[in-house]
Each structure stands twice: as C-alpha cells, then as structure tokens.
C-alpha positions in Angstrom: 38.9 -8.0 1.8 38.1 -11.1 3.6 34.5 -10.0 4.1 33.9 -9.3 0.6 35.5 -12.9 0.0 33.0 -14.4 2.3 29.8 -12.4 1.4 30.7 -13.6 -2.3 31.0 -17.5 -1.8 28.0 -16.6 0.6 26.1 -15.3 -2.7 27.3 -18.0 -5.2 26.3 -20.6 -2.4 22.3 -19.0 -2.8 21.8 -18.3 -6.2 21.3 -21.8 -8.1 18.6 -22.2 -5.7 17.3 -18.7 -6.8 17.2 -19.4 -10.1 14.6 -20.9 -12.6 15.3 -24.3 -12.6 12.8 -26.4 -11.1 13.0 -27.8 -7.6 13.9 -31.1 -8.8 17.1 -29.9 -11.1 18.7 -28.3 -8.0 17.7 -30.9 -5.3 18.3 -34.5 -5.4 15.4 -36.0 -3.4 14.0 -39.6 -2.1 10.9 -40.7 -0.9 11.2 -42.6 2.4 8.4 -45.2 3.7 9.1 -46.2 7.0 7.9 -49.6 8.9 4.8 -47.3 10.6 3.9 -46.4 7.2 4.5 -43.0 7.0 6.1 -41.5 4.0 8.7 -38.6 3.7 10.4 -36.8 0.6 13.1 -35.8 2.0 16.9 -34.6 0.5 19.0 -37.6 -0.5 21.5 -36.8 2.4 19.0 -36.2 5.5 19.4 -39.3 7.8 16.2 -41.3 9.1 16.6 -41.5 12.6 14.6 -43.5 15.3 13.3 -40.8 17.5 10.8 -41.1 20.3 10.4 -44.9 19.3 8.8 -43.6 15.4 11.3 -43.8 12.6 11.1 -40.0 10.9 13.9 -37.6 9.4 16.2 -35.5 11.9 14.4 -32.1 12.3 15.2 -29.6 9.5 16.9 -27.3 12.0 19.5 -30.5 12.8 20.1 -30.8 8.7 20.7 -27.1 8.1 23.2 -26.7 11.2 24.9 -29.8 9.6 25.1 -28.0 6.3 25.7 -25.0 7.7 28.9 -26.7 9.7 29.9 -28.4 6.4 30.1 -25.0 4.5 31.8 -23.3 7.7 35.1 -25.7 6.9 34.9 -25.1 3.4 34.7 -21.4 3.7 38.0 -21.3 6.3 39.5 -23.8 3.5 39.5 -21.4 0.8 40.5 -18.6 3.1 43.3 -20.3 4.1 44.2 -20.7 0.4 43.5 -17.3 -0.4 46.2 -16.2 2.1 48.5 -18.6 0.5 47.6 -17.2 -2.6 48.1 -13.4 -1.4 51.2 -14.3 0.0 52.7 -15.9 -2.8 51.2 -12.8 -5.1 52.8 -10.5 -3.0 56.2 -12.4 -3.5 56.0 -12.4 -6.7 55.6 -8.7 -6.3 58.2 -7.8 -4.3 60.6 -9.6 -6.4 59.6 -7.8 -9.8 59.8 -4.7 -8.1 63.4 -5.4 -6.6 64.3 -6.9 -10.5 63.2 -3.3 -11.5 65.0 -1.1 -9.1 68.7 -3.3 -9.8 68.1 -3.1 -13.3 67.5 0.6 -13.8 70.4 1.3 -11.7 
C-alpha cells in the first residue's frame, strides 16, 4: 500500500515537467551576473556561492540533492498523515460494524 502511494506521489511530481508547457511556465528562472562578469541562468531558488574564489551557482547535483531531501521530508509527512487517516477510517469502520451487529440482535 505504501509503495503504491509513494509511486503515485513521485509520478505526480514529475508529470508537470513532462507536459507540453514551456519550460519558463513550469520553472521560474533568474539571470545572475557575477562580479567577474559571468552570467548564469539558474532556477530562482538556486544559491550562488563563492567557490574557489569565483562566484558561481552551486553544482547541480547539490541543488538536486537538496530538492530530493525536501521531497523526502514531504513524503514522510504525507505517510504519517495517511497512516492517521487509515487508523481513523478503520476505527469508524469498526464502530459501524459493531453498531450493525448490536442492532441486528
């Protein structure tokens, strides 16, 4: 059950990027010009740092790692909420079953 939920969540995460929308409609970009005169077109939330004495965006793998860590936290939170909802549904179902059994007697 959990695996199905995780797969559905991951699929819904990637579907908008696969749509026919223009890239600019899906992702917000900014153009950054460093003091060295280098120009980068990067996602709005991508940090710009000084590395090796040069102001540059963080490496893409670090950026994506941060994105997936945030996604992992959201998935864990959703799993907890889903577990609470499943427990509540089970309790309601058991109460209904008990009520039907009592009313049948």
